[in-house]
KEMARZA-851831 format. One record per residue (C-alpha): x, y, z; residue in three letters; residue number from 1. Coordinates in pm, whole numbers, plus 50000, padded with zeros to 5 digits. Layout:
% residues N
+-------+-------+-------+------+-----+
!    xx !    yy !    zz ! rest !  nr !
+-------+-------+-------+------+-----+
!     X !     Y !     Z !  ala ! NUM !
...
+-------+-------+-------+------+-----+
***
This chain:
% residues 72
+-------+-------+-------+------+-----+
!    xx !    yy !    zz ! rest !  nr !
+-------+-------+-------+------+-----+
! 49983 ! 50024 ! 50008 !  met !   1 !
! 50172 ! 50347 ! 49859 !  glu !   2 !
! 49956 ! 50595 ! 49926 !  ser !   3 !
! 49927 ! 50798 ! 50191 !  arg !   4 !
! 49587 ! 50845 ! 50375 !  val !   5 !
! 49690 ! 51164 ! 50527 !  gly !   6 !
! 49956 ! 51459 ! 50488 !  ser !   7 !
! 50158 ! 51282 ! 50746 !  asn !   8 !
! 50075 ! 50938 ! 50794 !  ile !   9 !
! 50208 ! 50676 ! 50627 !  asp !  10 !
! 50018 ! 50340 ! 50653 !  pro !  11 !
! 50290 ! 50110 ! 50621 !  glu !  12 !
! 50459 ! 50229 ! 50945 !  val !  13 !
! 50073 ! 50360 ! 51155 !  ala !  14 !
! 49978 ! 49929 ! 51028 !  leu !  15 !
! 50325 ! 49835 ! 51160 !  glu !  16 !
! 50252 ! 50012 ! 51452 !  lys !  17 !
! 49905 ! 49897 ! 51514 !  leu !  18 !
! 49993 ! 49529 ! 51446 !  his !  19 !
! 50200 ! 49600 ! 51714 !  gln !  20 !
! 49972 ! 49700 ! 51996 !  leu !  21 !
! 49747 ! 49437 ! 51828 !  gln !  22 !
! 49960 ! 49199 ! 51976 !  ser !  23 !
! 49959 ! 49371 ! 52321 !  glu !  24 !
! 49626 ! 49439 ! 52324 !  gly !  25 !
! 49481 ! 49116 ! 52485 !  gly !  26 !
! 49208 ! 48950 ! 52345 !  asp !  27 !
! 48969 ! 49281 ! 52346 !  leu !  28 !
! 49248 ! 49543 ! 52268 !  gly !  29 !
! 49398 ! 49265 ! 51973 !  ala !  30 !
! 49026 ! 49228 ! 51804 !  lys !  31 !
! 49053 ! 49699 ! 51859 !  tyr !  32 !
! 49342 ! 49720 ! 51677 !  trp !  33 !
! 49293 ! 49496 ! 51374 !  leu !  34 !
! 48908 ! 49725 ! 51354 !  asp !  35 !
! 49137 ! 49968 ! 51377 !  ile !  36 !
! 49372 ! 49888 ! 51138 !  ser !  37 !
! 49132 ! 49778 ! 50902 !  gln !  38 !
! 48940 ! 50102 ! 50879 !  leu !  39 !
! 49314 ! 50262 ! 50832 !  leu !  40 !
! 49317 ! 49996 ! 50518 !  lys !  41 !
! 48977 ! 50081 ! 50382 !  gln !  42 !
! 49072 ! 50438 ! 50390 !  ala !  43 !
! 49395 ! 50395 ! 50224 !  ala !  44 !
! 49143 ! 50195 ! 49919 !  glu !  45 !
! 48912 ! 50495 ! 49878 !  phe !  46 !
! 49154 ! 50754 ! 49859 !  gln !  47 !
! 49310 ! 50604 ! 49627 !  glu !  48 !
! 48950 ! 50527 ! 49433 !  arg !  49 !
! 48886 ! 50896 ! 49460 !  thr !  50 !
! 49213 ! 50976 ! 49353 !  leu !  51 !
! 49200 ! 50783 ! 49047 !  ser !  52 !
! 48823 ! 50874 ! 48969 !  ala !  53 !
! 48931 ! 51247 ! 48975 !  glu !  54 !
! 49205 ! 51193 ! 48736 !  glu !  55 !
! 48927 ! 51053 ! 48498 !  lys !  56 !
! 48699 ! 51283 ! 48530 !  leu !  57 !
! 48995 ! 51566 ! 48489 !  arg !  58 !
! 49062 ! 51359 ! 48163 !  gln !  59 !
! 48688 ! 51338 ! 48070 !  ile !  60 !
! 48684 ! 51742 ! 48101 !  arg !  61 !
! 48952 ! 51786 ! 47856 !  gln !  62 !
! 48794 ! 51584 ! 47633 !  val !  63 !
! 48458 ! 51772 ! 47655 !  val !  64 !
! 48645 ! 52069 ! 47659 !  ala !  65 !
! 48846 ! 52030 ! 47350 !  asp !  66 !
! 48552 ! 51892 ! 47116 !  lys !  67 !
! 48390 ! 52212 ! 47240 !  gly !  68 !
! 48689 ! 52424 ! 47131 !  ala !  69 !
! 48685 ! 52242 ! 46749 !  ser !  70 !
! 48333 ! 52292 ! 46736 !  ser !  71 !
! 48325 ! 52691 ! 46765 !  val !  72 !
+-------+-------+-------+------+-----+
***
């Protein structure tokens, strides 16, 4: 997972720390930190999808703008 969830958060480092906390947390703590880890992974995936959608939208807008300029 290469994307950055926030401007100062590296998901790999965060997931490593969460795994450490999960190992140290006992049954309830382990479940809690596992859930947090899954949320972090999902956030990174959603960010990647958002960035991809924004890029596609930018490309579509460029195509529409180019077609509009050529029809004038």
